[in-house]
N, C-alpha and C positions, 0 to 999 in steps of 0.2 A: 435213379435222377442224381446225377456226378455233372458239379462244375470245379473247373480248380484251374489259377491262374496266377502268374508273377506279374505283378502293378513296374513295369519297367518305367514309365512315366510319368512318377505319380505327383509332380507338381502339373501335369498336364489334365488328369483327373481331376484333380482340385480344384483349379482353375474353371472347371465346367460344372461342376456341382455348386462351386458358389454363386454360380449365375445362376441355375435354379432354383438356390436353396431362398433366393430373394423374391423367387416367384409363385412356389408351392411350396406348402411344408411335408407332401406326400405326393409322391412320384413314382414312376414307374421307367423297370428296365429291362428293356431284352434284350439276352443274348442268343446269337446266333453262330454258327459255322464259321461266319466270314467278319460280321459285324456288332456293335453294340448300339442298339436304339435306347436313346432317352424322352420319354414321351410322357408331355405335361398336357392333362386334356379340361378344360376351362369348366368341369365339374366342381371343381375344389379350390379353383382363384378366382379370385376379384378382379372383375372387369374383361371377364373373358378369354384371358391371351391363353392359346397353346403352342407348343412346342413337340415338335413333331426332327428328331436328329436320329443322324446317320453318322456311326466314326468307325473308322478303320481301326482293327485289332489289333493291328501291329504297329499302329501310332501310339497306344498305351497299354501293351503286355507284351509278354512272350509267356512260351510254355505254358500254352493254352488248349484245355482239356475242358471239352462239353460231352455229355450224352444224357438225351432223354426221351421218351416214347412219341413228343412231339416236334418230330424231325429235327432232333437235337437244337430244339430249342428250350428256352427258360425264359420266364417273363413274372418280373416279381413285382409287389409295391414295396416301400422305404421309406424311412424316415431321411428327408435329405439334412436335418441336421444334425441326425447320429452318423451319417455316413461322413459329411461335412467331418466329423469330429475325428475320425478313424483317420480321413486320408492327411489331417491337420497332425495327427500323431508320427505321422509313416514318413511326412517332409523334413529331407535332411535340411531343409533351409531353413526351417518353424524357428525363431529365435528363443521360444519356450523349451524347444528340444534337447537333451542332456546329452544326448548321441549322435552318432553320425551312421543313417542307414544304410544297410546293407543289400536288403534284400527285401521284399513284402508280395507276402504270399494272400491272396483272396481265395476260399473257397465256399461253397454249398453245406451248409450243417445243421445238423438237429438236438435241440436240448429239452429234455421234457417236452417232447412232441412240440416244442417253440421251433419255428423254421427261423434261422441266422444264414446272413454271409458275415462268414467269421474272416478277421485280419489277424492274421501271425508276422509280426515286425520284428527282423535280424537286426542288430546292428552291433558297433561298439565305442565305450564311452573315450572320454580324452585318456583315459589313462592304458587302455587297449581290452578293457575287460567285456568280455562278449554278455551282449543283452539283448532278454527275447518279451516281447509286450505284444499283447493280445487284447484287440477288441470284438466284440460280436454286436451287432446290427438285426434287430427284428425285423424278417421281412413277413409277407405271404406272397409265395406263389400263386401266381393265378393259374385257371383253370384254363386247358384250351380252347375251348368253348366259348370264354366269356374275350380270349386273347383274339377272340374271329371276331367278333362285334366294335374292337377297336377301327377307327376309320378318319384320315385324316378329315380334315374340311374341304367341302366343296368350292370353289371360286374360280371365276370367270379369268378368262385370258389377263392378266396385268396392260395395261396402258401406257406404262413406261418401267424403265428398270432404270435407277441409277448407285453410282457408288456415294456411298455416304461417306461425311470428313470422318475424322476416328471419331470415335465412340466415345473417347474421353471430355476431348472438347465439345463436342455436341451435348454430352449432360449437365456440364457445366451452367452452359448456356439455356434448355429446359429447366435446368433446377433455378433458375432467374428467371423463367415466367410460369410457372407452377401457384405463386402464391397469389397472382394473378388474375388466373383462369382456370379451370375446370378441365379445358376442351384445349386440344392443339389443332392447327390444321398445317398438312404437309401438303404440298405442293412440288411438283417438279414436272420439266418437259424432258421431249429427246433433242435438245440441245444445249447438254449441260447445265441447267438449271434448277437449283434447289432450293426452296424457301417455307422456312417454319413461324406460323405468324398466332398472336392471340387476338381475339379480337372482341371486346364486353363495353356496354354504354361508358366507359370511362376511359380504358383505353386501349390502344392500339398495337402491336409491339410485332416486328415483322426483321426475320435477318436471312438475307438471301446469299449464297453460292452460286458463282456465276460460271464455275470451270469442274465441276466435276466431270466424272465419267459417266456416259451410256451406255455398259458393255454392251456386243454383242450377243444373242440368244438364237436359240438353234430355230425361233421359230421365225427369224429374223430373212425375209426375202432378199439378195441382192440384185436379182433380175427385175426386181418390182417396177415397176415405170415410173417417175415421179408426179406424173400427175395422180397415182393411186394412193403416193405414199400420203400421211396425213403431213395436218403445220409439226412443225419442229415446234414451233412457239409457244404453242398452244401446250396450256397449264393444266394439270390433272391432276386434282383432291382429294383429297380423304379427312375426315376427321375423328382425330383420338383420343380418348380420355390422358391426360397426361399423365395420371399418376401410373397407368400402364404404358406409356412409354417410358417414362422412368425407369418401370420394371425392367421393362427390354434393354433400358443401355447399361444397365449392372453386366451386361454380357462383354464391355469394353474392356472384363479383367481375362478374357478367351480369344476376342474380335484380334485377326489382323486384316481382313478384310470382309466389308460389310454392305451387301447388296439388297435397296429396297427397290418392293416394287408395289405400284399404287395400281388398285385395283379400283377405279373414282368410285366415290359413295358406297364402298362395299366391303373394302379391308385392307391393311399392308401385311405384304408379306416380307419376313426378313433373312435374307440367308447370312451368317454369319461364319466365316470362315477359320477351320484351325489350322494355320498354317499359312502357307501360300496357295493361291487359288489353281494353280498348275500341278499341286501335289499339298492339295490339302488334308488333315489325318482324317476329317470330317465337316459335317457342317449344320450344326444347331438352326433349323428352321422357326421363325418366330409368326404364327399368327397374330396380327392384332383387329377386332371385329370393328368396322366403321362408324361411329355415332350419329343418328341421324338428327341435323339440325336444323327446324322449320325457319330459322331467322339466314338461312344460307350464308354463313360467314365463308 
């Protein structure tokens, strides 16, 4: 089993792991010949959020080489905090860095029978002296049989797709709602309307956007007769944990465009694009389960 790659775009990798670290302390990375997959399953985090991402290799790596008996795929479990620390050290833009990074090589290694993801960082100090820094992140390489058991959540066809406002602005609003309720209602229709609200015995707060975009999907049928189409004003609702939604909103550090899909009373699926949608370097897919509320908020 062999793996080696040069991290060409350290800031992008750093921001992706930064978003994941807020969600789960241990997560999975699956390296294949074409993509890097970052996976968080709900077993190890509060709120049942799952992340299934697919990132193009050339959006982050160069000189990428992988070899294994499992169709040249390697899946590992690793601590997000330790990986984040290694990438922070490798970031030339880090204010704490005492040198300018020239090259970051990531490879699979082993020390004392412990599997590692080893980072070798080469750079130059301000006076032109060469420097090398090494970081080792302890990992657990998964068996192919265990990898095969991994599967994305099964969800019904979404009732509506809508482009979210900038996640940083959305996060500011939800942070203000957090002390007032544990449950957040997210509603959207197919006429560019998005609402988020809380409703308790003591308070009701609602924020509405009326000019969002309903992106076209592969399921859209332009030949569908108007009488068979749904009422575009009909709002579809999902209730989610405020805490879970805020954890998702930490992905504002990497997001350029985010599409939300509401499966009414079932779940919310969120596609966070890395780069422009037309030429995205990858997408992080978040699954947030619905909260069943008997009061019908």
